[in-house]
C-alpha positions as a Python dict, from the first residue, in 0.01 Angstrom:
ca = {
    (1, 'X'): (0, 0, 0),
    (2, 'X'): (167, 362, -88),
    (3, 'X'): (94, 640, 205),
    (4, 'X'): (193, 862, 11),
    (5, 'X'): (146, 1119, -310),
    (6, 'X'): (248, 1347, -533),
    (7, 'X'): (174, 1701, -536),
    (8, 'X'): (194, 1992, -786),
    (9, 'X'): (245, 2349, -697),
    (10, 'X'): (321, 2682, -813),
    (11, 'X'): (717, 2787, -809),
    (12, 'X'): (802, 3099, -712),
    (13, 'X'): (922, 3218, -1043),
    (14, 'X'): (583, 3083, -1173),
    (15, 'X'): (423, 3362, -869),
    (16, 'X'): (634, 3644, -1028),
    (17, 'X'): (556, 3572, -1400),
    (18, 'X'): (166, 3622, -1276),
    (19, 'X'): (245, 3931, -1091),
    (20, 'X'): (416, 4088, -1345),
    (21, 'X'): (190, 3974, -1678),
    (22, 'X'): (-65, 4127, -1410),
    (23, 'X'): (99, 4481, -1361),
    (24, 'X'): (92, 4488, -1780),
    (25, 'X'): (-282, 4378, -1827),
    (26, 'X'): (-372, 4670, -1530),
    (27, 'X'): (-129, 4879, -1700),
    (28, 'X'): (-331, 4862, -2010),
    (29, 'X'): (-661, 4871, -1921),
    (30, 'X'): (-607, 5204, -1727),
    (31, 'X'): (-677, 5024, -1312),
    (32, 'X'): (-482, 4990, -1058),
    (33, 'X'): (-557, 4650, -865),
    (34, 'X'): (-394, 4452, -599),
    (35, 'X'): (-249, 4112, -713),
    (36, 'X'): (-257, 3790, -465),
    (37, 'X'): (-84, 3516, -621),
    (38, 'X'): (-135, 3156, -352),
    (39, 'X'): (8, 2789, -351),
    (40, 'X'): (-191, 2489, -360),
    (41, 'X'): (-325, 2546, 3),
    (42, 'X'): (-365, 2950, -47),
    (43, 'X'): (-29, 3063, 131),
    (44, 'X'): (71, 3365, -12),
    (45, 'X'): (341, 3344, -257),
    (46, 'X'): (388, 3630, -438),
    (47, 'X'): (159, 3974, -396),
    (48, 'X'): (176, 4319, -563),
    (49, 'X'): (-18, 4657, -466),
    (50, 'X'): (-3, 4949, -722),
    (51, 'X'): (42, 5248, -579),
    (52, 'X'): (-298, 5491, -515),
    (53, 'X'): (-486, 5104, -451),
    (54, 'X'): (-718, 5172, -133),
    (55, 'X'): (-531, 4922, 172),
    (56, 'X'): (-904, 4697, 159),
    (57, 'X'): (-758, 4554, -161),
    (58, 'X'): (-468, 4366, 3),
    (59, 'X'): (-686, 4159, 213),
    (60, 'X'): (-962, 4068, -57),
    (61, 'X'): (-717, 4011, -331),
    (62, 'X'): (-550, 3737, -118),
    (63, 'X'): (-885, 3606, 58),
    (64, 'X'): (-992, 3583, -316),
    (65, 'X'): (-703, 3378, -402),
    (66, 'X'): (-715, 3171, -127),
    (67, 'X'): (-1073, 3106, -183),
    (68, 'X'): (-1020, 2962, -500),
    (69, 'X'): (-715, 2755, -436),
    (70, 'X'): (-877, 2580, -136),
    (71, 'X'): (-1274, 2579, -338),
    (72, 'X'): (-1095, 2454, -659),
    (73, 'X'): (-1306, 2676, -850),
    (74, 'X'): (-1408, 3079, -898),
    (75, 'X'): (-1461, 3301, -636),
    (76, 'X'): (-1718, 3422, -917),
    (77, 'X'): (-1938, 3087, -855),
    (78, 'X'): (-1966, 3157, -480),
    (79, 'X'): (-2074, 3519, -517),
    (80, 'X'): (-2328, 3356, -822),
    (81, 'X'): (-2463, 3078, -477),
    (82, 'X'): (-2499, 3355, -247),
    (83, 'X'): (-2681, 3613, -495),
    (84, 'X'): (-2891, 3313, -587),
    (85, 'X'): (-3034, 3292, -246),
    (86, 'X'): (-2821, 2980, -91),
    (87, 'X'): (-2681, 3166, 114),
    (88, 'X'): (-2460, 2920, 344),
    (89, 'X'): (-2155, 2985, 90),
    (90, 'X'): (-2092, 3302, 439),
    (91, 'X'): (-2077, 3044, 713),
    (92, 'X'): (-1780, 2860, 507),
    (93, 'X'): (-1417, 3016, 700),
    (94, 'X'): (-1190, 3235, 565),
    (95, 'X'): (-1367, 3251, 189),
    (96, 'X'): (-1473, 3548, -20),
    (97, 'X'): (-1748, 3494, -204),
    (98, 'X'): (-1651, 3772, -445),
    (99, 'X'): (-1520, 3736, -827),
    (100, 'X'): (-1173, 3793, -897),
    (101, 'X'): (-1046, 3461, -757),
    (102, 'X'): (-932, 3194, -1029),
    (103, 'X'): (-751, 2849, -963),
    (104, 'X'): (-485, 2792, -1116),
    (105, 'X'): (-412, 2460, -1319),
    (106, 'X'): (-174, 2309, -1450),
    (107, 'X'): (-170, 1965, -1670),
    (108, 'X'): (-482, 1931, -1441),
    (109, 'X'): (-411, 1992, -1089),
    (110, 'X'): (-532, 2296, -912),
    (111, 'X'): (-146, 2406, -804),
    (112, 'X'): (-232, 2712, -719),
    (113, 'X'): (-493, 3081, -697),
    (114, 'X'): (-539, 3449, -826),
    (115, 'X'): (-663, 3726, -638),
    (116, 'X'): (-749, 4085, -786),
    (117, 'X'): (-883, 4375, -618),
    (118, 'X'): (-958, 4712, -701),
    (119, 'X'): (-1140, 4751, -1030),
    (120, 'X'): (-1512, 4609, -1047),
    (121, 'X'): (-1552, 4275, -964),
    (122, 'X'): (-1588, 4218, -1335),
    (123, 'X'): (-1282, 4386, -1453),
    (124, 'X'): (-1119, 4217, -1135),
    (125, 'X'): (-1205, 3852, -1253),
    (126, 'X'): (-1080, 3921, -1622),
    (127, 'X'): (-752, 3931, -1523),
    (128, 'X'): (-770, 3643, -1240),
    (129, 'X'): (-870, 3466, -1549),
    (130, 'X'): (-664, 3571, -1789),
    (131, 'X'): (-384, 3513, -1505),
    (132, 'X'): (-487, 3181, -1432),
    (133, 'X'): (-493, 3090, -1762),
    (134, 'X'): (-148, 3237, -1858),
    (135, 'X'): (76, 2936, -1750),
    (136, 'X'): (-154, 2618, -1920),
}
């Protein structure tokens, strides 16, 4: 019987690549955001807060990335649950049901998450989705 398993996780180099690309996307869209990249366990790997972005975006971006990695689904899914009356999602500990968090999937494995905060929910989600797909 095998008592171990192989796991796949984002590296710091991958996280930094996503941060750099996220900064490029934000600049192109003329938005100011915070960008959080977490590993598969939701632990922070890399973070960037652009100048003049509200401080609340720090915790929000990290929370969105953490939620997406742990739940293995976009945080928008859980925001949609709440908006359609499935309010039990609010009771999940350490889960932030706001769009803008997307899991990073590589070779069929969730290896981390991206969280964006600072623009509209739709723009946050768009940038997070582009970043999460970047390493495929």
